[in-house]
Steps between C-alpha positions, in 0.01 A plus 500: 500500500652160576734327258228250410249776433755681288568193287129438449441865401798481263367179348156650442655803332715283268195292409295812422766645272559165333131474415506860377763392247278213392753233603429162657720380783668258258579777251622736770723228639653452154586871481673482837663162423332359812258213559125545498497366856741776607269767358199342669676494837617861470150622409350309794758651733648167608838557327713802580689706242814561699731656240470841346625369163202261486256775601648725230449228237137451609435876483662525157285216366188670638610838360469675834748672733668291767353746750154382396586158643705606800485842655845451648659419167678768294356591165709336231517652155415273214789369293461469129723266307659674207468867426289699257684689229583849619466435874873520573543809284210678670650421840827648378318817385367541854842422650686768307559837670326704230372766741842548666665531159236756399555708813879502466518537125404768254144465373418599143161659418257207474297419189165471675298380198755225427497394865119493495510279192746273677268456798206429270712237322593349837135457590428336164783252550382424852145426393633283217717306739810590297725526804831454316437806278365689803823443687703622204282813476521580871878464505512823302176663614561489876825698500353754257197556721701511822734753340213703357342556841825660618542727197441875504138499386185684601290378793228381265750303289658350814161384623431341162837324506434360846160376376672324212759358739226362723314349204822342376565335838139375491575314179809347656301393806218350294741296290697375801180406683387300200834322490476393865756754627309667790805638683631687196145607404459647849813712450366631173164592653667681788696714257185569301312625807788730594515642147119550497520689830775724362276565203223607739264248341283318761324287237833375370592419862175301527594316181823403674303356791296300246825356359624428852187300583566286192853440620380400846246255356768347281725462804208344694495785751122519486451697820737770375327501162166556673646778714668697221212473254237571765674802648571647157142441380364669813739794454361556150137529615495885507642526146277222367188664646568811291442281194857524371512192276868424558443495875192278463694261279796478735271450801327225305828330403615510863166358611553205264834439667323501838264236364789283380679531835183413691448199274852376564435543875181291462285797606213432262254760628758777482621390157156502345414831671808661345400358159155655531653835586742475209211419265319818608814706439550342159146586397578863577791521256402240237724327249765646281730640771840387614590751769855446627506169311262336747254397223221556754145464370206259494692231307793504740258476793347192336846347462568559867170335593639186337836536675345551846263206459794277404699611803203422723464154345166590333590345166138477385443869572823587319414301187148642481636853534763432237234416240389863499851645462658620175856605588606570142486875556754486782879463482665167426619501858144515637382240247776265613412547868140417415612184325702392804195549723288295258757222515492511880119479502493205265768329710289544812217325314742231379429597140847418376450546125331838548778613736768397252320687220494815714873467569578449134307821426705683764818373343390623159390836639801579717770230504727703731234517769412132450859403575560753777190469719546258791123445504513352147759241601292413805185445289697283257637296789145453636380387156788256467403350836137465390577345160598136483638502244529870401437597140788577267394867502511516880837319506632759256389787722647331805833443325517865396442614858717236665203339679594129520248224458431319826323172528234490773 
């Protein structure tokens, strides 16, 4: 491909993603602090982007990896201004040599019921978005679990302790992923998978792969997300075909992650095919289950239909699908994610007031996620660019997130 052909292909790709976000050239230019003429020239391939810093800024504004715009460019992790409460303390939990201390020290007989209660509490705090209290809990729970797995207990007890250890690291990973900390979340998932393997629990290992796919999507590594969720879902086929509901649910949850990854990769046919398969799996297990905290079921599939349509730029499809969804039976975390997707869909349709209302609802439902999710700040920035002048409510959201007002 010649340099001219490359620039034209790059320009077409930028234009397609800009339109997916529902932005005019003028509004997109304001986000980048460039002229409308500059955007027009880039999209037509007559102006070259010759600095990586500029390409990174364009990719960030479009909410896509740099690699999506230039195959030669390294993937750059997103940077979030500020830090969610608990993020630093959770990183410190993962950075402390708890396992080494457990191996070299004397381990007291573990109180398994108390440890189980602690893990259950950790999941509750994660779903509530209470990351500060979660960090405080895990500071004591992690060393107790690591020590317990090295204590002189029966094989059955040891397997149970490793299952609890894996589940605990899942909570840590889920919280860190929600706070925009993919590198630390990846570490937590890796430890969870190792613990699940030592417990001899393949379904818990699959749950770890589910968490890992979420981490990869958050880090914009969509190809890796598709690979890990797809390979794990395929590996579960023999267990799922026996009718074991936990296996069916995990396969379904992984299939939803495949759909999300395909949507982010703009592979519409694959994304909708995965959604259809997930819907069939959900019908087999019905509502009322929450195997391995995946919340998989018909309602969650419906929420993912909205998310995939938004990622593909099908705002009309997303909003129609959303009308049939009642997420009130799911966790606050899932309700907040649904609200973010609604805001994205309304933004794509340039329905500013409706998008702001959706964001206000997210803030009321889960303020920690509202402040931590990079996608929320991006939507608010898009709305600020569309609104001349922005409403007081939108200005308030922008000020809270540090999204400055820019005049087009």
